[in-house]
N, C-alpha and C positions, 0 to 999 in steps of 0.2 A: 801794229798799222800799217793797209791799206801804203800804199804811194801816192802821194801827188801824181807821179810822174804816170801812174793810168786815167788818170785823170787830164789828157788831152782836148787837144785841143775840134781831135777827131769824135771822140768820145759824148761829146759837146752835140756835134753836126748830129749827131746818129738817135740819141739817146730818144723816146717818148719828149710828148707833146705837146700840150694844145690842138691835139685833136677834138674832135664834136665825134657828142654823142650820136642815141638819134637825133635826125637831122629836125623832129622836132620838139624839140625839147634849146638841141640850141646848147649844152652847153661844152665846155673842156674839164680837163683835167681839174683844174684852176677850181673855178668855180664852183666844183665839189667842196674846195676846199672851202670856198668863203664863206659855202652854205654852213659853215659850222661854226663859224664866227657870233657873240655873242649879236642882238637885232633889240633896233633901239637907234638911240642917235650916240651912235660908240665913236665917229669918225676921227677920233682925238685920241683915241690907245690909243700907250707905245706897243708896235708891235721889232717883233722878231725870228725874220726868217734862221733857221741855223743849215749847214749846210745852201746855202741856194742859188746853185750851177749855176743855170745860165740865167739867172731872176728873175722869170719868169712872173713864181708867184706873187715877189716884189711890185715887178710894175700889176699886176691882176687888181692887189693890195691898192698899189697908190691913184689906179683909174675908175677903180670903182668910192675913191674919198677922204683914204685910212694914208693921214701925211705924215705920222710915226712911223713908219718903216727903217724897220735896219735887218743884217743880214751879213752871216763871213762864212767863206768856205777854206776852208785845208790846198785846196788845187790854187793858181797862182790863175792859171790859164783861165777858171769855170770865176773867182775876180775882177776877171777883166773882158769875162763876156758881158757879163751880169752888168757892170760899170755900162761898156761900149750901149746893153739895152736898153737902159735906163736912160744914158743924157743922152742916147738920139729921139728919145721916146718922150721924155719927164723934163721937167726946167724943174732939176734939182742936180744937190753936192752930193753930188755920186762918192767922189773919196771917200768923203763921210761917212758914207749909209752900207758902206761894204767896204766892208773890209779881209782880209786876209789872217785866217784862225785859225784857233785848235778848238776841240770843243773840253779838249782835255785841260784846256785853262782858263783858269776860274779866274781869277785878274783882268778877262778879258772883256769884259763887265759888269759894273757894281752889282751889287747886290739891293731886289727886289726895286730891276729896273722896267720891266716889261709883266704890260698888261697879256700878255699873246701872246705865250709861244710857239712856232710851228715845225715839225721836224717829222717834213713831208720825205718818204722815201731816203735818209739819210740812214734809218737803223737797221736794217743787213749792210748795208754797206761796214760798220764797228764794232773790231772784235768787244768779245765780252768783256771780259775789261773793260774798254773803252767808254760801248755802253752806258757801264756800270757808270765807272767815274764822268760822262757827259750827261747822264740825268740828273744824278747828284748838284752837279755846276749849273745845270737851268733850272733848277728847284732855288734855286743861292739866286738866281736872275730875276727868274719871278715873281714878282706880288704876291702878295699871299688872297689876295682875292681871285686872283687870275686864272688860264687854263692854257695846259698846253694838247694839243691836238697835233698823233699823231699818226702817218698812215705808215706801210708799209707795204709789199708785195715784191715776190709772190710769198703763201705761205709753206709752207717747209715741204710740201708732198707732192703740191708740181712742183717746185725747183730741181726736190729729187730728178721726176719724171722727165724735167730738162734734160739733168745734167746725164738720163740714165739714150732719149735720144741725143745725143751729142756722140756721148761711150755709141753707140750701137755702126751711125753714118761716120764711123771717122774724125770728124771732130775735134785733135787733139788742141789745135791753138784757140779756137774758140772758149775749148770745153774749160780747158786750164785761165782761159782771163777770166770767165763768166765764177769760178770756181775763187779769185782774187775779188775780184770786184763783188759779191755776194755772200760775206764770208761767215756772216749768220740772219743766216734765216729764220725768221720766228714761227708762232702759234702761240695761240691764240695766250696757253699756259704759261707757255715760256715768257710770252713778253710782258704779261700779269706776274710772274715771279718776280724779273730784273726790276718789272716800275716798281714793286712792293719794297723789293732791298736798296732803289735806292731814296728814301723817304719822304716818296710821294705816292697818290692814295687816285689808284684807277675806278676815276667817275662812271663812266662807263668803257664797254671795247664790244667792237661788232666783227662781223664779216659781209662786202660787202665781195659784186661779180661785176668792176671796171676792169676791167680782162686789156679789154680792147686802147684804156686808154695809157696804161700803163705797163704796158708788156715790149719795149726795144724790140722784142728779137719778134712779135709781134708785124710790129711796123716794120720792118728792114726784108719781112719775107717777099719775094716777088711774089704777084697778084700771080694768080688760078686757084686749080683743085686743090692745091693742098691751103691757102690762104683758105679757103672757101669753106674745106678743111674743121680745121682747125678754130676757125669765130663760129662751125655751127657748134660742135664738139662742146667748147671750152668759155662758150658762151649764148648760144642760139637759144639752145638744149638747155644750158641752167639757170636759164632766163622762164621756162616751163616751172611755176607752181608746182604741179607734184612731183616736179623731179624734184626740182629743191627740195621737196620734204623726203622725199628718199632720200637723199645722199644725207639733208640730220641723220635720217633711224635712225639707217643703218652706221653713222659714228664718222660720214667723209662730206662732212660742213666744209672744209677745209680745203676741197678740190673746186667743189660745187661757185664757191667766192672768197679766190687766191689771194685777196686785201680783206686788212688786218688794218684797224680806224678803231684811239682811243683816244680818251680825250683824260685829262693827268690835273689833278690840282694838288697844294703842302696840304702840309695836314694841317684842325683848324687849331 
């Protein structure tokens, strides 16, 4: 499994998250995730954030009135960063809410504990066997009528293009680091398969272009012509409906829409 040492203070300071989408819409990445929550009077739902990272999603949940929210991460740095964020912003017992733990540990939580389990930007960091075992554990922790909300970025095609770019530009250190961090990048087909093999049911899976919010590489680029070109070709142009349809027709939808979303449930 990827070493927790990779996910240090520097990693969390430089990862994306919280940036705005269209200025008129005013939503950030975590708003997009909350939009997938069940609608109505559901603020008492038991929520779990798997691989909670900096705690941004947990904070967003609390700020929107969800009071029964918990998270874990296998990185001690992530746990500390999350606890500090929540302690600074909210009046909650952060020690009990955010714990250090491994998704492979079935005893981390009791069976049938949660209504909603988030796996946002964690799938691509887990080796295949760990992902498979982790999804089985999530199925145990999930209540019968609960939902699992998954987001993973990037899709495999765009990831390979990025690795080629790093190779051609001689950025060997970044290439090595990225290969270790994103060790299990998905396609719609591969994600559907691993979900099915773990005894969860994929209710809905779809592609979406939220590249400006999900890409740490884009966030870290210096402002200038190159960044404008990346935005134009990988985001603005792909938002044009005729171009998006063309990519779908020629089987390259995962290049135009490099984020994978999935909603899962337990078998009836």
